[in-house]
SEMARDO-588485 format. One record per residue (C-alpha): residue number from 1; y, x, z negated. Coordinates in steps of 0.2 Angstrom, whole numbers. Example, Ala and Ser with C-alpha at 12.3 -4.5 7.8 and 13.67 -1.06 7.14 Angstrom:
BEGIN
fikol i:1 | Y:-22 | X:62 | Z:-39
fikol i:2 | Y:-5 | X:68 | Z:-36
END
This chain:
BEGIN
fikol i:1 | Y:166 | X:94 | Z:219
fikol i:2 | Y:156 | X:77 | Z:221
fikol i:3 | Y:166 | X:63 | Z:228
fikol i:4 | Y:164 | X:52 | Z:212
fikol i:5 | Y:171 | X:66 | Z:201
fikol i:6 | Y:186 | X:68 | Z:212
fikol i:7 | Y:189 | X:49 | Z:211
fikol i:8 | Y:188 | X:50 | Z:192
fikol i:9 | Y:200 | X:65 | Z:191
fikol i:10 | Y:212 | X:55 | Z:202
fikol i:11 | Y:211 | X:40 | Z:190
fikol i:12 | Y:219 | X:51 | Z:176
fikol i:13 | Y:235 | X:46 | Z:184
fikol i:14 | Y:233 | X:29 | Z:177
fikol i:15 | Y:235 | X:36 | Z:159
fikol i:16 | Y:254 | X:40 | Z:161
fikol i:17 | Y:256 | X:24 | Z:172
fikol i:18 | Y:249 | X:13 | Z:158
fikol i:19 | Y:261 | X:21 | Z:145
fikol i:20 | Y:276 | X:20 | Z:157
fikol i:21 | Y:272 | X:1 | Z:160
fikol i:22 | Y:271 | X:-2 | Z:141
fikol i:23 | Y:288 | X:8 | Z:139
fikol i:24 | Y:296 | X:-3 | Z:152
fikol i:25 | Y:289 | X:-19 | Z:145
fikol i:26 | Y:280 | X:-23 | Z:161
fikol i:27 | Y:270 | X:-40 | Z:162
fikol i:28 | Y:255 | X:-39 | Z:150
fikol i:29 | Y:243 | X:-42 | Z:163
fikol i:30 | Y:249 | X:-26 | Z:173
fikol i:31 | Y:248 | X:-16 | Z:157
fikol i:32 | Y:231 | X:-23 | Z:153
fikol i:33 | Y:224 | X:-18 | Z:171
fikol i:34 | Y:232 | X:0 | Z:171
fikol i:35 | Y:226 | X:4 | Z:153
fikol i:36 | Y:209 | X:-3 | Z:158
fikol i:37 | Y:209 | X:9 | Z:173
fikol i:38 | Y:215 | X:23 | Z:162
fikol i:39 | Y:200 | X:21 | Z:151
fikol i:40 | Y:187 | X:24 | Z:165
fikol i:41 | Y:191 | X:43 | Z:168
fikol i:42 | Y:193 | X:46 | Z:149
fikol i:43 | Y:176 | X:39 | Z:146
fikol i:44 | Y:169 | X:50 | Z:160
fikol i:45 | Y:178 | X:66 | Z:152
fikol i:46 | Y:171 | X:62 | Z:135
fikol i:47 | Y:153 | X:59 | Z:142
fikol i:48 | Y:153 | X:75 | Z:152
fikol i:49 | Y:160 | X:86 | Z:138
fikol i:50 | Y:147 | X:78 | Z:126
fikol i:51 | Y:133 | X:82 | Z:138
fikol i:52 | Y:140 | X:100 | Z:141
fikol i:53 | Y:141 | X:103 | Z:123
fikol i:54 | Y:123 | X:96 | Z:120
fikol i:55 | Y:116 | X:109 | Z:132
fikol i:56 | Y:123 | X:123 | Z:122
fikol i:57 | Y:119 | X:118 | Z:104
fikol i:58 | Y:101 | X:113 | Z:108
fikol i:59 | Y:91 | X:97 | Z:109
fikol i:60 | Y:91 | X:91 | Z:91
fikol i:61 | Y:110 | X:93 | Z:88
fikol i:62 | Y:114 | X:89 | Z:106
fikol i:63 | Y:104 | X:73 | Z:104
fikol i:64 | Y:113 | X:68 | Z:88
fikol i:65 | Y:130 | X:72 | Z:97
fikol i:66 | Y:125 | X:61 | Z:112
fikol i:67 | Y:119 | X:47 | Z:100
fikol i:68 | Y:136 | X:48 | Z:91
fikol i:69 | Y:148 | X:49 | Z:106
fikol i:70 | Y:137 | X:39 | Z:118
fikol i:71 | Y:147 | X:24 | Z:115
fikol i:72 | Y:163 | X:31 | Z:109
fikol i:73 | Y:173 | X:21 | Z:121
fikol i:74 | Y:167 | X:4 | Z:115
fikol i:75 | Y:168 | X:10 | Z:97
fikol i:76 | Y:186 | X:16 | Z:98
fikol i:77 | Y:192 | X:0 | Z:108
fikol i:78 | Y:183 | X:-11 | Z:95
fikol i:79 | Y:190 | X:-2 | Z:80
fikol i:80 | Y:208 | X:-4 | Z:87
fikol i:81 | Y:205 | X:-22 | Z:91
fikol i:82 | Y:198 | X:-25 | Z:73
fikol i:83 | Y:213 | X:-17 | Z:65
fikol i:84 | Y:223 | X:-30 | Z:74
fikol i:85 | Y:212 | X:-44 | Z:68
fikol i:86 | Y:204 | X:-48 | Z:85
fikol i:87 | Y:187 | X:-51 | Z:78
fikol i:88 | Y:181 | X:-63 | Z:91
fikol i:89 | Y:186 | X:-51 | Z:105
fikol i:90 | Y:176 | X:-37 | Z:96
fikol i:91 | Y:161 | X:-47 | Z:94
fikol i:92 | Y:162 | X:-53 | Z:112
fikol i:93 | Y:164 | X:-35 | Z:119
fikol i:94 | Y:149 | X:-30 | Z:109
fikol i:95 | Y:139 | X:-44 | Z:117
fikol i:96 | Y:146 | X:-41 | Z:134
fikol i:97 | Y:142 | X:-22 | Z:133
fikol i:98 | Y:124 | X:-26 | Z:129
fikol i:99 | Y:123 | X:-39 | Z:143
fikol i:100 | Y:132 | X:-28 | Z:156
fikol i:101 | Y:120 | X:-13 | Z:152
fikol i:102 | Y:104 | X:-23 | Z:153
fikol i:103 | Y:108 | X:-34 | Z:168
fikol i:104 | Y:122 | X:-26 | Z:178
fikol i:105 | Y:119 | X:-7 | Z:176
fikol i:106 | Y:100 | X:-8 | Z:176
fikol i:107 | Y:101 | X:-21 | Z:190
fikol i:108 | Y:112 | X:-11 | Z:201
fikol i:109 | Y:101 | X:5 | Z:198
fikol i:110 | Y:84 | X:-5 | Z:201
fikol i:111 | Y:91 | X:-13 | Z:217
fikol i:112 | Y:98 | X:3 | Z:225
fikol i:113 | Y:84 | X:14 | Z:219
fikol i:114 | Y:72 | X:1 | Z:225
fikol i:115 | Y:80 | X:0 | Z:243
fikol i:116 | Y:78 | X:19 | Z:244
fikol i:117 | Y:60 | X:20 | Z:237
fikol i:118 | Y:47 | X:7 | Z:238
fikol i:119 | Y:42 | X:7 | Z:220
fikol i:120 | Y:49 | X:18 | Z:205
fikol i:121 | Y:40 | X:23 | Z:189
fikol i:122 | Y:45 | X:26 | Z:172
fikol i:123 | Y:37 | X:29 | Z:155
fikol i:124 | Y:29 | X:12 | Z:150
fikol i:125 | Y:26 | X:19 | Z:132
fikol i:126 | Y:45 | X:22 | Z:130
fikol i:127 | Y:48 | X:5 | Z:138
fikol i:128 | Y:38 | X:-4 | Z:125
fikol i:129 | Y:46 | X:5 | Z:111
fikol i:130 | Y:63 | X:0 | Z:118
fikol i:131 | Y:58 | X:-18 | Z:120
fikol i:132 | Y:52 | X:-19 | Z:102
fikol i:133 | Y:68 | X:-11 | Z:96
fikol i:134 | Y:78 | X:-23 | Z:106
fikol i:135 | Y:68 | X:-38 | Z:99
fikol i:136 | Y:71 | X:-32 | Z:81
fikol i:137 | Y:90 | X:-31 | Z:85
fikol i:138 | Y:90 | X:-48 | Z:92
fikol i:139 | Y:81 | X:-55 | Z:77
fikol i:140 | Y:94 | X:-47 | Z:65
fikol i:141 | Y:108 | X:-55 | Z:76
fikol i:142 | Y:99 | X:-72 | Z:76
fikol i:143 | Y:97 | X:-73 | Z:57
fikol i:144 | Y:114 | X:-76 | Z:51
fikol i:145 | Y:118 | X:-89 | Z:64
fikol i:146 | Y:101 | X:-98 | Z:60
fikol i:147 | Y:106 | X:-98 | Z:42
fikol i:148 | Y:123 | X:-105 | Z:45
fikol i:149 | Y:116 | X:-119 | Z:56
fikol i:150 | Y:101 | X:-123 | Z:46
fikol i:151 | Y:110 | X:-123 | Z:29
fikol i:152 | Y:128 | X:-129 | Z:33
fikol i:153 | Y:133 | X:-128 | Z:14
fikol i:154 | Y:129 | X:-109 | Z:13
fikol i:155 | Y:143 | X:-99 | Z:6
fikol i:156 | Y:151 | X:-88 | Z:19
fikol i:157 | Y:152 | X:-74 | Z:7
fikol i:158 | Y:133 | X:-74 | Z:7
fikol i:159 | Y:133 | X:-72 | Z:26
fikol i:160 | Y:144 | X:-57 | Z:24
fikol i:161 | Y:133 | X:-49 | Z:11
fikol i:162 | Y:118 | X:-52 | Z:22
fikol i:163 | Y:128 | X:-43 | Z:36
fikol i:164 | Y:132 | X:-28 | Z:26
fikol i:165 | Y:113 | X:-26 | Z:20
fikol i:166 | Y:107 | X:-29 | Z:38
fikol i:167 | Y:120 | X:-16 | Z:45
fikol i:168 | Y:113 | X:-3 | Z:33
fikol i:169 | Y:95 | X:-7 | Z:38
fikol i:170 | Y:99 | X:-6 | Z:56
fikol i:171 | Y:108 | X:11 | Z:54
fikol i:172 | Y:92 | X:17 | Z:44
fikol i:173 | Y:81 | X:11 | Z:59
fikol i:174 | Y:93 | X:20 | Z:71
fikol i:175 | Y:91 | X:36 | Z:62
fikol i:176 | Y:72 | X:34 | Z:62
fikol i:177 | Y:73 | X:31 | Z:80
fikol i:178 | Y:83 | X:47 | Z:83
fikol i:179 | Y:70 | X:57 | Z:72
fikol i:180 | Y:56 | X:49 | Z:83
fikol i:181 | Y:63 | X:53 | Z:100
fikol i:182 | Y:70 | X:70 | Z:96
fikol i:183 | Y:57 | X:77 | Z:84
fikol i:184 | Y:40 | X:68 | Z:81
fikol i:185 | Y:37 | X:60 | Z:98
fikol i:186 | Y:49 | X:70 | Z:109
fikol i:187 | Y:36 | X:72 | Z:122
fikol i:188 | Y:37 | X:54 | Z:126
fikol i:189 | Y:55 | X:55 | Z:130
fikol i:190 | Y:55 | X:70 | Z:141
fikol i:191 | Y:59 | X:66 | Z:159
fikol i:192 | Y:46 | X:70 | Z:172
fikol i:193 | Y:50 | X:85 | Z:184
fikol i:194 | Y:52 | X:81 | Z:202
fikol i:195 | Y:60 | X:88 | Z:217
fikol i:196 | Y:77 | X:80 | Z:214
fikol i:197 | Y:77 | X:86 | Z:196
fikol i:198 | Y:73 | X:104 | Z:201
fikol i:199 | Y:86 | X:104 | Z:214
fikol i:200 | Y:99 | X:98 | Z:201
fikol i:201 | Y:94 | X:110 | Z:188
fikol i:202 | Y:96 | X:124 | Z:201
fikol i:203 | Y:113 | X:118 | Z:206
fikol i:204 | Y:119 | X:117 | Z:188
fikol i:205 | Y:117 | X:135 | Z:182
fikol i:206 | Y:135 | X:137 | Z:178
fikol i:207 | Y:139 | X:144 | Z:160
fikol i:208 | Y:147 | X:131 | Z:148
fikol i:209 | Y:164 | X:135 | Z:141
fikol i:210 | Y:160 | X:128 | Z:123
fikol i:211 | Y:178 | X:129 | Z:117
fikol i:212 | Y:185 | X:121 | Z:132
fikol i:213 | Y:172 | X:107 | Z:131
fikol i:214 | Y:176 | X:104 | Z:113
fikol i:215 | Y:194 | X:104 | Z:117
fikol i:216 | Y:192 | X:91 | Z:131
fikol i:217 | Y:181 | X:80 | Z:119
fikol i:218 | Y:194 | X:80 | Z:105
fikol i:219 | Y:209 | X:78 | Z:117
fikol i:220 | Y:200 | X:64 | Z:127
fikol i:221 | Y:196 | X:55 | Z:111
fikol i:222 | Y:213 | X:56 | Z:104
fikol i:223 | Y:221 | X:50 | Z:121
fikol i:224 | Y:208 | X:36 | Z:122
fikol i:225 | Y:214 | X:29 | Z:105
fikol i:226 | Y:232 | X:28 | Z:111
fikol i:227 | Y:226 | X:20 | Z:128
fikol i:228 | Y:215 | X:8 | Z:118
fikol i:229 | Y:231 | X:3 | Z:108
fikol i:230 | Y:240 | X:-1 | Z:124
fikol i:231 | Y:225 | X:-11 | Z:130
fikol i:232 | Y:223 | X:-21 | Z:115
fikol i:233 | Y:242 | X:-24 | Z:113
fikol i:234 | Y:243 | X:-32 | Z:130
fikol i:235 | Y:226 | X:-41 | Z:128
fikol i:236 | Y:232 | X:-57 | Z:119
fikol i:237 | Y:247 | X:-61 | Z:131
fikol i:238 | Y:238 | X:-56 | Z:147
fikol i:239 | Y:224 | X:-68 | Z:142
fikol i:240 | Y:236 | X:-82 | Z:139
fikol i:241 | Y:246 | X:-79 | Z:156
fikol i:242 | Y:230 | X:-79 | Z:167
fikol i:243 | Y:222 | X:-93 | Z:157
fikol i:244 | Y:206 | X:-84 | Z:152
fikol i:245 | Y:197 | X:-86 | Z:136
fikol i:246 | Y:195 | X:-72 | Z:123
fikol i:247 | Y:176 | X:-73 | Z:125
fikol i:248 | Y:176 | X:-71 | Z:144
fikol i:249 | Y:188 | X:-56 | Z:142
fikol i:250 | Y:178 | X:-48 | Z:129
fikol i:251 | Y:161 | X:-51 | Z:137
fikol i:252 | Y:165 | X:-48 | Z:155
fikol i:253 | Y:181 | X:-39 | Z:158
fikol i:254 | Y:182 | X:-25 | Z:144
fikol i:255 | Y:164 | X:-19 | Z:147
fikol i:256 | Y:167 | X:-17 | Z:165
fikol i:257 | Y:181 | X:-4 | Z:160
fikol i:258 | Y:172 | X:4 | Z:146
fikol i:259 | Y:154 | X:5 | Z:154
fikol i:260 | Y:159 | X:10 | Z:171
fikol i:261 | Y:153 | X:28 | Z:169
fikol i:262 | Y:136 | X:22 | Z:162
fikol i:263 | Y:134 | X:11 | Z:178
fikol i:264 | Y:137 | X:26 | Z:189
fikol i:265 | Y:125 | X:37 | Z:179
fikol i:266 | Y:111 | X:24 | Z:181
fikol i:267 | Y:114 | X:22 | Z:199
fikol i:268 | Y:113 | X:41 | Z:202
fikol i:269 | Y:97 | X:43 | Z:192
fikol i:270 | Y:89 | X:29 | Z:202
fikol i:271 | Y:95 | X:36 | Z:219
fikol i:272 | Y:87 | X:52 | Z:214
fikol i:273 | Y:70 | X:43 | Z:210
fikol i:274 | Y:72 | X:47 | Z:192
fikol i:275 | Y:71 | X:29 | Z:186
fikol i:276 | Y:66 | X:34 | Z:168
fikol i:277 | Y:84 | X:41 | Z:167
fikol i:278 | Y:92 | X:25 | Z:173
fikol i:279 | Y:81 | X:15 | Z:160
fikol i:280 | Y:85 | X:27 | Z:146
fikol i:281 | Y:104 | X:26 | Z:149
fikol i:282 | Y:104 | X:7 | Z:152
fikol i:283 | Y:93 | X:2 | Z:138
fikol i:284 | Y:97 | X:16 | Z:126
fikol i:285 | Y:116 | X:12 | Z:127
fikol i:286 | Y:112 | X:-6 | Z:123
fikol i:287 | Y:101 | X:0 | Z:108
fikol i:288 | Y:115 | X:11 | Z:103
fikol i:289 | Y:127 | X:-4 | Z:103
fikol i:290 | Y:116 | X:-15 | Z:93
fikol i:291 | Y:109 | X:-2 | Z:81
fikol i:292 | Y:124 | X:9 | Z:78
fikol i:293 | Y:140 | X:3 | Z:84
fikol i:294 | Y:139 | X:-15 | Z:78
fikol i:295 | Y:133 | X:-10 | Z:60
fikol i:296 | Y:147 | X:3 | Z:59
fikol i:297 | Y:160 | X:-10 | Z:64
fikol i:298 | Y:153 | X:-22 | Z:52
fikol i:299 | Y:155 | X:-9 | Z:38
fikol i:300 | Y:172 | X:-5 | Z:45
fikol i:301 | Y:177 | X:-23 | Z:44
fikol i:302 | Y:173 | X:-23 | Z:26
fikol i:303 | Y:184 | X:-8 | Z:23
fikol i:304 | Y:198 | X:-14 | Z:34
fikol i:305 | Y:199 | X:-31 | Z:25
fikol i:306 | Y:191 | X:-41 | Z:40
fikol i:307 | Y:176 | X:-50 | Z:32
fikol i:308 | Y:174 | X:-61 | Z:48
fikol i:309 | Y:167 | X:-45 | Z:56
fikol i:310 | Y:149 | X:-49 | Z:52
fikol i:311 | Y:133 | X:-51 | Z:62
fikol i:312 | Y:136 | X:-70 | Z:64
fikol i:313 | Y:139 | X:-71 | Z:83
fikol i:314 | Y:145 | X:-85 | Z:93
fikol i:315 | Y:130 | X:-96 | Z:97
fikol i:316 | Y:133 | X:-95 | Z:116
fikol i:317 | Y:135 | X:-76 | Z:116
fikol i:318 | Y:119 | X:-75 | Z:106
fikol i:319 | Y:109 | X:-86 | Z:118
fikol i:320 | Y:115 | X:-75 | Z:133
fikol i:321 | Y:111 | X:-58 | Z:124
fikol i:322 | Y:93 | X:-65 | Z:120
fikol i:323 | Y:91 | X:-70 | Z:138
fikol i:324 | Y:97 | X:-53 | Z:144
fikol i:325 | Y:84 | X:-45 | Z:132
fikol i:326 | Y:70 | X:-56 | Z:137
fikol i:327 | Y:72 | X:-54 | Z:156
fikol i:328 | Y:74 | X:-35 | Z:154
fikol i:329 | Y:59 | X:-34 | Z:143
fikol i:330 | Y:49 | X:-44 | Z:155
fikol i:331 | Y:52 | X:-32 | Z:170
fikol i:332 | Y:51 | X:-16 | Z:161
fikol i:333 | Y:35 | X:-17 | Z:151
fikol i:334 | Y:24 | X:-11 | Z:165
fikol i:335 | Y:34 | X:5 | Z:169
fikol i:336 | Y:37 | X:1 | Z:187
fikol i:337 | Y:52 | X:-7 | Z:196
fikol i:338 | Y:57 | X:-13 | Z:214
fikol i:339 | Y:72 | X:-19 | Z:222
fikol i:340 | Y:68 | X:-38 | Z:219
fikol i:341 | Y:68 | X:-35 | Z:201
fikol i:342 | Y:85 | X:-28 | Z:203
fikol i:343 | Y:91 | X:-43 | Z:212
fikol i:344 | Y:84 | X:-54 | Z:198
fikol i:345 | Y:94 | X:-44 | Z:185
fikol i:346 | Y:110 | X:-45 | Z:195
fikol i:347 | Y:108 | X:-64 | Z:198
fikol i:348 | Y:105 | X:-67 | Z:180
fikol i:349 | Y:121 | X:-57 | Z:176
fikol i:350 | Y:131 | X:-67 | Z:189
fikol i:351 | Y:125 | X:-84 | Z:181
fikol i:352 | Y:130 | X:-78 | Z:164
fikol i:353 | Y:147 | X:-72 | Z:170
fikol i:354 | Y:150 | X:-89 | Z:178
fikol i:355 | Y:145 | X:-98 | Z:163
fikol i:356 | Y:157 | X:-88 | Z:152
fikol i:357 | Y:171 | X:-91 | Z:164
fikol i:358 | Y:169 | X:-110 | Z:163
fikol i:359 | Y:165 | X:-110 | Z:145
fikol i:360 | Y:180 | X:-117 | Z:135
END
């Protein structure tokens, strides 16, 4: 069993520890840390079982399953927080997940892969499609904020209605992207075969127990809901006790817990000289959040009586998301990467993290 898999299995111990800490009424910060650590192995179990099920049910249904559960952790945490009225934290965690995937996950992968291989390649055609899709998403995110600041007298209900319409359009585009990548232009998204991929495929010839994997997926998702409840319950008080802002917690801390598995996956792809896989995970996860998770949460906010959950984001968060998209697009369009570009992404992430820390 690989070392990382052993570590993740060992981290399952944080699940009962988080519940015990909650039961014993431990300090909120301790509960927040334990529940955050408990989310990491649960996210790994959900991701692994989703991939295993996808191998059995075929590329089309498997791709749809991956698209649905790819960001299940972020979705569940956000819905739990939304039910408790923590709209600012939800919006901040969405922005933070996008920034962390584009800058931290892809930055680590590009740096470590670049140190092992002089230059790594990936599909420039796919990179251009992803860049254009990220640009579309940013335009949609910018529009309600631009309306609000250029027309201060605008009715807030009008912004909500814009958000609902835009959410439906983003979901429509997301569905068309799935059709494009899994059906009409699937050949563009097929990873190139190389020696590492062949070795990996030879090692992974174990039959998948479909019932077991479905059980793991269901149980893992249910437990994740309860752990997320514990995390969100402790969030407000732990923020106050440490003196951190809701925005910093949502943008920086929560994505570190929920996105840990994706970070490791990106690095593994890059170290195996499969940079196209690292790019697909990092940028694909960000697109999933903008095109699927955010619109679903906007519509969920409508049903849960939280109209503040719209596409009008904090201007500073929006600026940082735009910066992350711009710099990612600028280094990915040529289909090549090196270690210096990884450093560039990581320094950008560090600058933004410091900015969120000092921002009131």
